[in-house]
N, C-alpha and C positions, 0 to 999 in steps of 0.2 A: 888622648883628649886633653890632658893637662898640659902636655908639651905644646900642642897646637894653640891652646889658650894663652900660654905664656909667650909663645912666639908672636902671636897677634898683638898682645899687649906691648911687647918690646918694639915691634915694628911700628906701632902707632906712636910711641914715645919718640923713636928715632925720627919719624916723619915730622913731628911737631918741632923737634929741635932744629931740623934743617930748614923748615919753613919760617921759623921765628926770626923776626927782624930785631936786631939788637938796639935800634934807635929808640928813643923815648916814645915817639909817636906810634911805633909798631910793637911796643913791648907787650908781651902776653903775661897776664897774671892768672895763675891757676887758683881755683877755689880750694883745691886740696893739693898742695905741692907734693905730697907723697902718696899719690893715687895708687901706685903700685901696691903699697901695703894694704890699702883699703880693698883692692881687688883680690889680693892673695887670700884675704879672710873668707872670700866666697868659695874657694876651692875646698871641697870636703877633705877631711883627713883620710889617710890610706885605709884599705880594707882591714877589718878586725874580725877575729873569730869570737863567737859567743857560745856559751853553754846555757842550757835551759836552767834558770835558777831553781833552787830547791822548793821555793814556795809556788812554783808553776807546775802543778800536778797534771800534766797533759796525758798521763796514763790512767787517770781516774775519770770515768764517764760522768760522775756527779759534778766534779770540778769543771769539766768541759761544758756541761749543760749550764752551770751557774755563770761561767765567764763568757759564753758565746754571745749573749745579748750586748754586752759591752763591746766585744770585738766587732759585731755587726754594725754597731753605731760608729765606731772608729773607721771601719772599712768604708762606710758611706759618707763620712764627714770630710767635706772638701777642704776644710781648714786644718784638719789634723792629719790622719794617715793618707787620705785621698786615694785609696786603692781603686775606688770606683772610677777614677779618671781613665784607667786603662783596662780594668777588669769588670765583668758582670758577675753578679751572684743573685740568688733569689731575693726579691724585695728591693733590689737596687733600681734607682731611677737615674736616667741620664748617664748610664755607664758607657765606658769606652770600649774599643775593640782592638787596642794595641796589644794587650796581653791576652792570654787565653781566658775563655769563659770558665768560671770556677763553680758553676752550678752543681756539679756532681763531683767535686774535687776529691773527696775521700775514696770514692769507688773508681775513679778514672785516673786523673792526673797524678794522684799520690801513689798509685800503683805502677804507673808507666816508668820505664827506665829514664835516667837523666844522662846527659852528656858525660862521657868519660867513665861510664859505669857506676857513678855515684848512686848509692842506695838511698831511697827517700825514707827517712825516719822522722819521728817527731822532732828530734834534734836538728835534722836537716831542714825541716820546715821552719823551725824557730830561727835558724841562721838565715834562711831565705828571706824572711820578713825583716830581720834585724839588719843585716848587711849582706846582700846576695853576692857581692863582688868576689868573695873568697871561693865561691863555688864555680866560677867561670873557668873552664879549662884554658890554658895558655893560648892555644890556637884560635880561640874565639874572642880574646880580649880586645882585639881591634875592630871587631864587628859591632857597629852601632846598636843593632838590635839587642845584643846581650849586655849593653851598658846603659840602659835607660831606666831601670827600676829605682825607685827612691831609696836612698840610704837612710833608714829610719833611726836605728839605735846609735850608730857611730856619730851622727850629726846632732843627736839629742832631740830630734824631731818627735820621737816617741820614747816612752820609758820601757823598762823591762816588763812591767805589768801590762802596758798597752800591747806590746808585741805578743805576750802570752795570751791576751784576750783575742787578738786577731787570729792567732794560730788555733785557739779553741773554736772560734767561729768557723774557720776553714775545715776543721775536723768534723763539724756537724753537717757539712754539705755532702750528703750521701747520694 
């Protein structure tokens, strides 16, 4: 995807250069002469592995119960995590259907096998919300469906505590 994006950007610049008239009357002035640098900032950094931080006690039912309301709020907040754009969960309004329905996540999807035989654990789920890209098996990396989830922690869209709260919320969906 990154290569296609960069190729399109390069092709556009080349077309502009060939079409530009060098005479004063046809001179093109760019608002941002180094637009390439501006556009490159929009490409997210590469995939990163994350560990569950020590203050995120996802093995503790009381901690999960305490954090779940914050996670539910983030899940449904279209300006923050925006999970609801693709997933439905109990209490969600205007949810999307691109991703799976998470209504009974803990007892269904959390127990189902993942591609490549990866075992779903709390650490797996934390990574999934933080930056899912490291979990995509190589043979699926070019499939658009496997490359559409938001990269939350790597891009700074969410904090470690936010990811922890969303995972806690998902773990309450029985």
